[in-house]
C-alpha positions, 0 to 999 in steps of 0.5 A, a space after each residue: 919654813 913649815 916642816 912637812 908632816 908624815 902621815 901613816 897610811 891606815 885603815 879603820 873599821 866601824 864594826 856593826 853587830 850582826 844584828 844590823 840593820 834591825 839594831 845598830 850597835 857599834 863595836 868599840 874596844 879599850 886599848 891596853 896601852 893608853 888609859 881609857 882610850 876606846 876606839 874602833 879597830 884600825 891599823 897600818 897598811 903594809 907596802 903593796 897592800 890594798 886598803 881592803 886587804 889591810 882592813 881584813 888583816 887588821 881585823 883578824 890581828 886586832 879582834 880575832 876575826 875577819 868574818 865581816 861584810 863590807 857595807 860601805 867605804 868612806 870616799 876620801 882619806 882623812 888625816 889627823 895629827 897625833 896628840 904629843 903623848 902618842 906622837 912619841 910612840 909613833 915616831 917618825 909619823 906625825 899622824 895618820 891618813 885613814 880610809 874608813 870602812 863600815 862593816 857588819 859582823 857575820 852572824 857566827 863571827 866570834 870576837 877574840 881579843 887574845 890575839 898574837 899581839 893584843 892591842 885591846 883588853 875589852 870590847 863592847 857594843 854601844 848604840 850611837 847615843 852612847 858612842 861618844 861617851 867612850 871614844 878617846 877625845 882626839 878621835 871624836 871629830 873624825 868618827 862623827 864626820 865619818 858616821 854622819 856621812 854613813 847616816 846621810 847615805 842611809 847606811 846607818 
């Protein structure tokens, strides 16, 4: 009998620089607890919280600002399993069920990784052609699927 998997409800933000739409640059951040793990900001959805509320709270907690404009929302939830090394840390969850948002930093927004509980130690903006040189291996297929959707819809 197959075990039922438990997925943590989560939001993820594809953060574009304030130069969008003239210049498309993706913000990625380097985790401080996993070697060479670059990713988009993301985090769990609290009980009673909507995905959009969680998005803004998580951005504030992880990158020090919620000064963003929501451009688009991916229409479906996407699930993935954690690699074994991460699954231990995330017990009792086997993976995450994520809602993705495409957002643009407002012109005066300031990213500050020195938050109450820092998750990242570095960030940078990269063009699409360089994005997957950095992103941690197990997130690449999902990121590609979501970004391809936003490209197809004309947002990127």
